[in-house]
N, CA and C atoms as a LAMMPS dump frame, in Angstrom:
ITEM: TIMESTEP
0
ITEM: NUMBER OF ATOMS
477
ITEM: BOX BOUNDS ff ff ff
-5.0000000000000000e+02 5.0000000000000000e+02
-5.0000000000000000e+02 5.0000000000000000e+02
-5.0000000000000000e+02 5.0000000000000000e+02
ITEM: ATOMS id mol type element x y z
1 1 1 N 1.224 -1.258 0.496
2 1 2 C -0.166 0.176 0.101
3 1 3 C 0.51 1.308 -0.148
4 2 1 N 1.885 1.135 1.056
5 2 2 C 2.736 2.493 0.906
6 2 3 C 3.684 2.749 -0.144
7 3 1 N 3.836 1.506 -1.136
8 3 2 C 5.047 1.78 -1.975
9 3 3 C 3.422 2.442 -2.929
10 4 1 N 2.57 1.998 -3.056
11 4 2 C 1.732 2.682 -4.23
12 4 3 C 1.329 4.514 -4
13 5 1 N 1.528 4.282 -2.282
14 5 2 C 1.285 5.728 -2.399
15 5 3 C 2.61 6.734 -3.227
16 6 1 N 4.058 5.858 -2.46
17 6 2 C 4.783 6.984 -3.027
18 6 3 C 4.831 6.217 -4.348
19 7 1 N 4.629 5.696 -5.163
20 7 2 C 4.565 5.989 -6.631
21 7 3 C 3.375 6.895 -7.277
22 8 1 N 2.576 6.725 -6.321
23 8 2 C 1.631 8.287 -7
24 8 3 C 1.729 9.297 -6.692
25 9 1 N 3.063 9.583 -5.329
26 9 2 C 3.543 10.594 -5.132
27 9 3 C 4.754 11.453 -6.71
28 10 1 N 5.556 10.067 -6.985
29 10 2 C 6.412 9.939 -7.922
30 10 3 C 5.194 10.775 -9.304
31 11 1 N 4.876 10.127 -9.629
32 11 2 C 3.646 10.011 -10.638
33 11 3 C 3.278 11.481 -10.504
34 12 1 N 2.345 12.229 -9.88
35 12 2 C 2.067 13.808 -9.7
36 12 3 C 3.612 14.365 -10.11
37 13 1 N 4.408 14.006 -8.868
38 13 2 C 5.371 15.399 -9.309
39 13 3 C 6.216 15.496 -11.313
40 14 1 N 6.239 13.812 -11.245
41 14 2 C 6.605 14.241 -13.248
42 14 3 C 5.299 15.121 -13.527
43 15 1 N 4.17 14.88 -13.166
44 15 2 C 3.145 15.187 -13.923
45 15 3 C 3.123 16.532 -14.012
46 16 1 N 3.098 17.223 -12.763
47 16 2 C 3.117 18.972 -12.18
48 16 3 C 4.587 19.316 -12.849
49 17 1 N 5.304 18.519 -13.326
50 17 2 C 6.814 19.203 -13.537
51 17 3 C 6.67 19.373 -15.723
52 18 1 N 6.472 17.914 -16.036
53 18 2 C 5.712 18.047 -17.447
54 18 3 C 4.854 19.234 -17.637
55 19 1 N 3.129 19.243 -17.491
56 19 2 C 3.071 20.014 -17.196
57 19 3 C 3.131 21.638 -16.823
58 20 1 N 3.606 22.314 -15.796
59 20 2 C 4.62 23.744 -15.777
60 20 3 C 5.641 23.859 -17.322
61 21 1 N 6.352 22.838 -17.925
62 21 2 C 7.287 23.037 -18.537
63 21 3 C 6.249 22.856 -20.049
64 22 1 N 4.933 22.59 -20.685
65 22 2 C 4.207 22.484 -21.232
66 22 3 C 3.88 23.906 -21.746
67 23 1 N 3.203 24.256 -20.543
68 23 2 C 2.619 25.93 -20.086
69 23 3 C 3.699 26.641 -20.56
70 24 1 N 4.627 27.049 -19.924
71 24 2 C 6.282 27.786 -20.174
72 24 3 C 6.479 27.362 -21.875
73 25 1 N 6.448 26.515 -22.347
74 25 2 C 6.793 26.46 -23.66
75 25 3 C 5.673 27.18 -24.495
76 26 1 N 4.621 26.535 -24.167
77 26 2 C 3.343 27.657 -25.023
78 26 3 C 2.801 29.203 -25.119
79 27 1 N 3.21 29.435 -23.825
80 27 2 C 2.695 30.688 -23.392
81 27 3 C 3.871 31.556 -23.063
82 28 1 N 5.131 31.398 -22.575
83 28 2 C 6.168 32.221 -22.37
84 28 3 C 7.511 31.908 -24.086
85 29 1 N 7.296 32.861 -24.237
86 29 2 C 8.527 33.352 -25.735
87 29 3 C 9.568 33.371 -25.129
88 30 1 N 11.249 32.005 -25.6
89 30 2 C 12.147 32.188 -25.2
90 30 3 C 12.992 33.371 -24.787
91 31 1 N 13.523 33.278 -23.548
92 31 2 C 14.315 33.982 -22.749
93 31 3 C 13.652 35.36 -22.27
94 32 1 N 12.159 35.766 -22.551
95 32 2 C 10.893 36.379 -21.943
96 32 3 C 10.235 36.188 -20.085
97 33 1 N 9.718 36.835 -20.008
98 33 2 C 8.902 36.636 -18.711
99 33 3 C 8.267 37.582 -18.085
100 34 1 N 7.314 36.583 -17.592
101 34 2 C 6.051 37.1 -16.808
102 34 3 C 6.478 38.443 -15.846
103 35 1 N 5.064 38.94 -15.486
104 35 2 C 5.596 39.776 -14.412
105 35 3 C 5.695 39.224 -12.879
106 36 1 N 6.365 39.468 -11.706
107 36 2 C 7.014 38.592 -10.374
108 36 3 C 5.836 38.222 -9.7
109 37 1 N 5.139 37.527 -9.178
110 37 2 C 4.731 36.328 -8.506
111 37 3 C 4.771 37.346 -6.716
112 38 1 N 4.039 37.855 -6.609
113 38 2 C 4.167 38.669 -4.496
114 38 3 C 5.756 38.605 -4.6
115 39 1 N 6.166 39.645 -5.835
116 39 2 C 7.607 40.13 -5.36
117 39 3 C 8.498 39.124 -5.072
118 40 1 N 8.556 37.903 -5.564
119 40 2 C 9.54 36.736 -5.029
120 40 3 C 10.415 36.297 -6.015
121 41 1 N 9.125 35.866 -7.262
122 41 2 C 9.882 34.907 -8.162
123 41 3 C 8.663 35.18 -9.392
124 42 1 N 9.333 35.577 -10.532
125 42 2 C 8.523 35.479 -11.838
126 42 3 C 9.182 34.288 -13.196
127 43 1 N 7.865 33.803 -13.945
128 43 2 C 8.275 32.955 -14.601
129 43 3 C 9.013 33.722 -16.035
130 44 1 N 9.831 32.716 -16.534
131 44 2 C 10.788 33.19 -17.725
132 44 3 C 10.708 32.037 -18.255
133 45 1 N 11.288 31.694 -19.422
134 45 2 C 11.652 30.654 -20.028
135 45 3 C 12.811 30.481 -20.986
136 46 1 N 13.606 29.698 -19.961
137 46 2 C 15.175 28.961 -20.608
138 46 3 C 15.21 27.713 -20.894
139 47 1 N 15.92 27.642 -21.468
140 47 2 C 16.78 25.997 -21.428
141 47 3 C 17.873 25.694 -21.207
142 48 1 N 18.422 24.265 -20.982
143 48 2 C 19.62 24.475 -19.883
144 48 3 C 19.77 22.757 -20.42
145 49 1 N 21.141 22.436 -21.383
146 49 2 C 21.154 21.504 -20.971
147 49 3 C 22.392 20.833 -20.504
148 50 1 N 22.828 21.598 -19.271
149 50 2 C 23.399 21.162 -18.227
150 50 3 C 22.712 21.454 -16.818
151 51 1 N 23.926 21.222 -15.666
152 51 2 C 22.967 21.034 -14.91
153 51 3 C 23.214 22.477 -14.42
154 52 1 N 22.782 22.943 -12.78
155 52 2 C 22.967 23.898 -11.948
156 52 3 C 23.921 24.977 -12.87
157 53 1 N 23.933 26.09 -12.611
158 53 2 C 24.663 27.13 -12.928
159 53 3 C 24.949 26.814 -14.463
160 54 1 N 24.806 26.123 -15.455
161 54 2 C 25.523 25.164 -16.568
162 54 3 C 26.665 24.535 -16.36
163 55 1 N 26.573 24.288 -15.821
164 55 2 C 27.552 23.09 -15.245
165 55 3 C 27.247 22.096 -16.354
166 56 1 N 28.598 21.208 -17.111
167 56 2 C 28.57 19.885 -17.459
168 56 3 C 27.047 20.242 -18.631
169 57 1 N 27.362 21.353 -19.482
170 57 2 C 26.538 21.695 -20.641
171 57 3 C 26.688 20.491 -22.054
172 58 1 N 25.631 19.712 -22.275
173 58 2 C 25.421 18.951 -23.565
174 58 3 C 25.565 17.742 -22.56
175 59 1 N 26.088 17.087 -21.498
176 59 2 C 26.137 16.108 -21.045
177 59 3 C 25.27 15.319 -20.954
178 60 1 N 24.192 14.971 -21.354
179 60 2 C 22.62 14.742 -21.318
180 60 3 C 23.031 13.313 -21.296
181 61 1 N 23.85 12.296 -21.648
182 61 2 C 23.952 11.019 -20.555
183 61 3 C 24.534 10.659 -19.852
184 62 1 N 25.27 11.807 -19.692
185 62 2 C 25.697 11.408 -18.081
186 62 3 C 25.135 11.752 -17.245
187 63 1 N 24.008 12.363 -17.042
188 63 2 C 22.163 12.934 -16.703
189 63 3 C 21.534 11.561 -16.559
190 64 1 N 21.682 11.197 -17.704
191 64 2 C 20.198 9.847 -17.692
192 64 3 C 21.281 8.955 -17.052
193 65 1 N 22.645 8.538 -17.303
194 65 2 C 23.159 7.389 -16.495
195 65 3 C 22.891 7.653 -14.976
196 66 1 N 23.398 9.127 -14.155
197 66 2 C 23.323 9.275 -13.138
198 66 3 C 21.854 8.502 -12.549
199 67 1 N 20.876 9.044 -13.374
200 67 2 C 19.211 8.772 -13.152
201 67 3 C 19.128 7.669 -12.891
202 68 1 N 19.202 6.928 -13.939
203 68 2 C 19.22 5.779 -14.01
204 68 3 C 19.686 5.043 -13.005
205 69 1 N 20.749 5.332 -12.285
206 69 2 C 21.657 4.601 -11.319
207 69 3 C 20.909 4.587 -10.259
208 70 1 N 20.394 6.069 -10.169
209 70 2 C 19.857 6.579 -9.189
210 70 3 C 18.344 5.65 -8.575
211 71 1 N 17.924 5.11 -9.416
212 71 2 C 16.577 4.234 -9.718
213 71 3 C 17.125 3.122 -9.345
214 72 1 N 18.408 2.46 -9.903
215 72 2 C 18.141 1.073 -9.833
216 72 3 C 18.665 0.837 -8.379
217 73 1 N 19.499 1.882 -7.603
218 73 2 C 19.263 1.566 -6.165
219 73 3 C 18.705 1.636 -5.481
220 74 1 N 16.858 2.508 -5.778
221 74 2 C 16.186 2.77 -4.774
222 74 3 C 15.41 1.532 -5.284
223 75 1 N 15.247 0.925 -5.98
224 75 2 C 14.798 -0.471 -6.516
225 75 3 C 15.413 -1.689 -5.361
226 76 1 N 16.955 -1.793 -5.613
227 76 2 C 17.183 -2.128 -4.524
228 76 3 C 16.82 -1.848 -3.39
229 77 1 N 17.18 -1.112 -2.988
230 77 2 C 17.216 -0.34 -1.29
231 77 3 C 14.802 -0.951 -0.55
232 78 1 N 14.383 -0.657 -1.649
233 78 2 C 12.953 -1.225 -2.155
234 78 3 C 12.955 -3.039 -1.314
235 79 1 N 13.567 -3.162 -2.174
236 79 2 C 14.179 -5.011 -2.608
237 79 3 C 14.483 -5.673 -1.244
238 80 1 N 15.437 -5.131 -0.382
239 80 2 C 16.523 -5.071 0.281
240 80 3 C 15.194 -4.712 1.947
241 81 1 N 15.003 -3.424 1.54
242 81 2 C 14.148 -3.125 2.739
243 81 3 C 15.361 -2.685 3.843
244 82 1 N 15.961 -1.984 3.22
245 82 2 C 16.762 -1.078 3.892
246 82 3 C 16.438 0.515 4.989
247 83 1 N 15.877 1.112 4.127
248 83 2 C 14.742 1.657 4.648
249 83 3 C 13.555 1.745 5.494
250 84 1 N 13.764 2.182 6.717
251 84 2 C 12.423 1.55 7.643
252 84 3 C 11.111 3.011 7.773
253 85 1 N 12.175 4.313 7.519
254 85 2 C 11.263 5.184 7.971
255 85 3 C 10.328 6.253 6.333
256 86 1 N 9.299 5.824 6.711
257 86 2 C 8.108 6.919 6.141
258 86 3 C 9.363 8.393 5.119
259 87 1 N 9.342 8.572 5.926
260 87 2 C 9.9 10.324 5.67
261 87 3 C 10.766 9.885 5.268
262 88 1 N 11.812 9.135 5.069
263 88 2 C 13.134 8.503 4.179
264 88 3 C 12.25 8.332 2.863
265 89 1 N 11.376 7.501 2.894
266 89 2 C 11.101 7.01 1.808
267 89 3 C 10.239 8.288 0.558
268 90 1 N 9.93 8.764 1.258
269 90 2 C 8.953 10.664 0.645
270 90 3 C 9.729 11.061 0.629
271 91 1 N 11.141 11.395 1.168
272 91 2 C 12.228 12.359 0.703
273 91 3 C 12.814 11.746 -0.844
274 92 1 N 13.07 10.27 -1.22
275 92 2 C 13.438 9.497 -1.874
276 92 3 C 12.743 9.794 -3.338
277 93 1 N 11.273 9.296 -3.155
278 93 2 C 10.248 9.868 -3.943
279 93 3 C 10.347 11.097 -4.204
280 94 1 N 10.456 12.574 -3.74
281 94 2 C 10.397 13.668 -4.273
282 94 3 C 11.658 13.459 -5.266
283 95 1 N 13.187 13.301 -5.039
284 95 2 C 13.697 13.109 -5.379
285 95 3 C 13.756 12.182 -6.747
286 96 1 N 13.489 11.342 -6.728
287 96 2 C 12.984 10.392 -7.64
288 96 3 C 11.801 10.521 -8.751
289 97 1 N 11.134 11.666 -8.722
290 97 2 C 9.856 12.564 -9.612
291 97 3 C 10.511 13.478 -9.949
292 98 1 N 11.304 13.85 -9.477
293 98 2 C 11.888 15.075 -10.039
294 98 3 C 12.926 15.102 -11.119
295 99 1 N 14.071 13.971 -10.902
296 99 2 C 14.695 13.148 -11.443
297 99 3 C 14.003 12.979 -13.099
298 100 1 N 13.002 12.338 -12.139
299 100 2 C 12.35 11.293 -13.91
300 100 3 C 11.737 12.69 -14.584
301 101 1 N 11.133 13.784 -13.771
302 101 2 C 10.711 15.008 -14.732
303 101 3 C 12.029 15.511 -15.644
304 102 1 N 12.955 15.579 -15.197
305 102 2 C 14.048 16.554 -15.747
306 102 3 C 14.594 15.334 -16.57
307 103 1 N 14.82 14.015 -16.4
308 103 2 C 15.341 13.077 -17.476
309 103 3 C 14.572 12.946 -18.608
310 104 1 N 13.176 13.055 -18.438
311 104 2 C 11.997 13.307 -20.048
312 104 3 C 12.486 14.163 -20.5
313 105 1 N 13.314 15.193 -20.263
314 105 2 C 12.966 16.644 -20.826
315 105 3 C 14.469 15.999 -21.682
316 106 1 N 15.448 15.739 -20.838
317 106 2 C 16.777 15.382 -21.33
318 106 3 C 16.355 14.248 -22.239
319 107 1 N 15.659 13.399 -22.724
320 107 2 C 16.086 12.203 -23.312
321 107 3 C 14.87 13.118 -25.097
322 108 1 N 13.846 14.221 -24.306
323 108 2 C 13.031 13.78 -25.995
324 108 3 C 13.576 14.938 -26.43
325 109 1 N 14.55 15.766 -25.508
326 109 2 C 15.073 17.36 -26.333
327 109 3 C 16.371 17.586 -25.842
328 110 1 N 17.073 17.142 -25.263
329 110 2 C 18.445 17.041 -25.113
330 110 3 C 18.744 18.276 -23.825
331 111 1 N 17.302 18.939 -23.436
332 111 2 C 17.825 19.587 -22.536
333 111 3 C 16.501 19.892 -21.812
334 112 1 N 16.804 20.784 -20.702
335 112 2 C 15.365 20.519 -19.651
336 112 3 C 14.841 22.314 -19.759
337 113 1 N 13.679 22.289 -19.769
338 113 2 C 13.317 23.509 -19.642
339 113 3 C 13.122 24.484 -18.667
340 114 1 N 12.904 24.975 -17.875
341 114 2 C 13.261 25.742 -16.668
342 114 3 C 12.457 27.396 -16.904
343 115 1 N 11.925 28.181 -15.956
344 115 2 C 10.982 28.667 -15.701
345 115 3 C 10.595 29.847 -14.223
346 116 1 N 11.534 29.331 -13.201
347 116 2 C 11.206 30.075 -12.269
348 116 3 C 12.383 31.151 -11.795
349 117 1 N 12.665 31.842 -11.577
350 117 2 C 13.849 32.773 -11.368
351 117 3 C 13.227 33.598 -10.402
352 118 1 N 13.694 33.628 -9.392
353 118 2 C 14.011 34.703 -7.936
354 118 3 C 14.124 36.096 -8.352
355 119 1 N 13.296 36.91 -7.304
356 119 2 C 13.653 38.272 -8.205
357 119 3 C 14.449 38.958 -6.981
358 120 1 N 14.552 38.233 -5.765
359 120 2 C 15.126 38.685 -4.274
360 120 3 C 16.617 38.27 -4.598
361 121 1 N 17.355 37.358 -5.031
362 121 2 C 18.566 37.099 -4.944
363 121 3 C 18.753 36.572 -6.424
364 122 1 N 20.3 36.528 -6.941
365 122 2 C 21.038 36.077 -8.048
366 122 3 C 20.568 34.771 -7.955
367 123 1 N 20.188 33.784 -8.67
368 123 2 C 19.873 32.787 -8.6
369 123 3 C 19.618 31.791 -10.165
370 124 1 N 20.264 31.204 -10.469
371 124 2 C 19.749 30.514 -11.886
372 124 3 C 18.1 30.074 -12.17
373 125 1 N 17.838 30.113 -13.398
374 125 2 C 16.179 29.799 -13.475
375 125 3 C 16.61 28.223 -13.463
376 126 1 N 15.168 27.832 -12.767
377 126 2 C 14.93 26.262 -12.614
378 126 3 C 13.607 25.836 -12.628
379 127 1 N 12.945 24.421 -12.161
380 127 2 C 11.891 23.793 -12.523
381 127 3 C 11.372 23.439 -11.108
382 128 1 N 10.239 23.079 -11.531
383 128 2 C 9.335 22.07 -10.293
384 128 3 C 10.447 21.007 -9.957
385 129 1 N 10.788 20.652 -11.326
386 129 2 C 11.425 19.023 -10.788
387 129 3 C 12.375 19.612 -10.064
388 130 1 N 13.204 20.543 -10.447
389 130 2 C 14.734 21.051 -9.231
390 130 3 C 13.929 21.708 -8.06
391 131 1 N 13.284 21.533 -7.974
392 131 2 C 12.288 22.348 -6.699
393 131 3 C 12.339 21.175 -5.723
394 132 1 N 11.226 19.438 -6.574
395 132 2 C 11.242 18.709 -5.725
396 132 3 C 12.599 17.803 -5.308
397 133 1 N 13.389 18.235 -6.268
398 133 2 C 15.469 17.01 -5.823
399 133 3 C 15.606 18.106 -4.672
400 134 1 N 15.673 19.492 -4.221
401 134 2 C 16.216 19.904 -3.517
402 134 3 C 15.323 19.778 -2.524
403 135 1 N 14.486 19.971 -2.1
404 135 2 C 13.486 19.821 -0.941
405 135 3 C 14.037 17.875 -0.786
406 136 1 N 13.546 17.519 -1.458
407 136 2 C 13.277 15.766 -0.458
408 136 3 C 15.474 15.454 -0.401
409 137 1 N 16.367 16.222 -1.27
410 137 2 C 17.468 16.198 -0.575
411 137 3 C 17.968 16.731 0.828
412 138 1 N 17.642 18.679 0.262
413 138 2 C 17.764 18.804 2.172
414 138 3 C 16.805 18.513 3.471
415 139 1 N 16.043 17.752 2.774
416 139 2 C 14.751 17.443 4.137
417 139 3 C 15.194 16.041 4.473
418 140 1 N 15.716 15.399 3.739
419 140 2 C 16.444 13.94 4.167
420 140 3 C 17.676 14.287 4.296
421 141 1 N 18.562 14.747 4.104
422 141 2 C 20.271 15.359 4.799
423 141 3 C 19.759 15.876 6.219
424 142 1 N 18.617 17.163 6.479
425 142 2 C 18.415 17.079 8.346
426 142 3 C 17.727 16.305 8.991
427 143 1 N 16.943 15.755 8.084
428 143 2 C 16.719 14.845 8.862
429 143 3 C 17.232 13.448 9.177
430 144 1 N 18.892 13.069 8.116
431 144 2 C 19.596 12.014 9.087
432 144 3 C 20.347 13.168 9.762
433 145 1 N 20.699 13.523 9.555
434 145 2 C 21.411 14.615 10.628
435 145 3 C 21.062 14.739 12.02
436 146 1 N 20.244 15.361 11.94
437 146 2 C 19.143 15.406 13.07
438 146 3 C 18.074 15.355 13.941
439 147 1 N 17.282 13.922 12.862
440 147 2 C 16.047 13.223 13.465
441 147 3 C 16.319 11.93 13.75
442 148 1 N 16.89 11.409 12.737
443 148 2 C 16.913 10.101 12.595
444 148 3 C 18.161 8.995 14.276
445 149 1 N 17.492 9.05 15.52
446 149 2 C 18.099 8.188 16.071
447 149 3 C 18.84 7.331 15.947
448 150 1 N 17.653 6.578 15.405
449 150 2 C 17.682 5.107 15.388
450 150 3 C 18.951 4.408 14.423
451 151 1 N 19.82 5.608 14.027
452 151 2 C 21.407 5.341 13.291
453 151 3 C 22.399 5.758 14.481
454 152 1 N 22.06 6.156 15.311
455 152 2 C 23.238 7.123 16.315
456 152 3 C 23.455 6.177 17.509
457 153 1 N 24.626 6.121 17.209
458 153 2 C 25.218 4.8 18.274
459 153 3 C 26.064 5.194 19.36
460 154 1 N 25.388 4.903 20.078
461 154 2 C 25.945 5.815 21.753
462 154 3 C 27.601 5.482 21.681
463 155 1 N 28.133 6.393 22.137
464 155 2 C 29.612 6.961 23.108
465 155 3 C 29.622 5.53 23.932
466 156 1 N 30.699 5.601 23.756
467 156 2 C 31.434 4.206 24.661
468 156 3 C 31.483 4.974 26.017
469 157 1 N 31.471 4.1 26.833
470 157 2 C 31.386 4.704 28.348
471 157 3 C 33.265 5.054 28.345
472 158 1 N 33.58 6.607 29.121
473 158 2 C 34.353 6.751 29.58
474 158 3 C 35.308 6.292 30.702
475 159 1 N 36.204 6.112 31.273
476 159 2 C 36.684 5.631 32.218
477 159 3 C 37.345 6.525 32.331
């Protein structure tokens, strides 16, 4: 049952990502932008064949291989039941959904459509998939570092 919920989360993220990219391509000319949303960000239309800040431009297959390996590791983790906390699985579903959304673009077009640009800080344009990847990674890291007591080993007694 829980794996079905995780699959639905991944599918919803991929669907939302692909919908926002399609709407951007259809309604916002390349390098144009729409007005600011609450003074926080605006919608613009760019494409990127690399990663954040344009690094690794044109390395489509590298990103696809990394994503396929990540998904293979997830399958092994599910099969071996390596993770027991639902929160960890939800974080990984966020990362997988975002990764699959971007992988679809890379395989279909050789680049990723980006559309969200912060107004208050200089930061690269990104997309919905990137948001889920970032939130999933950040939440998992914070959880593991500060909240997952099951993996922390007690210190040996001092003599």
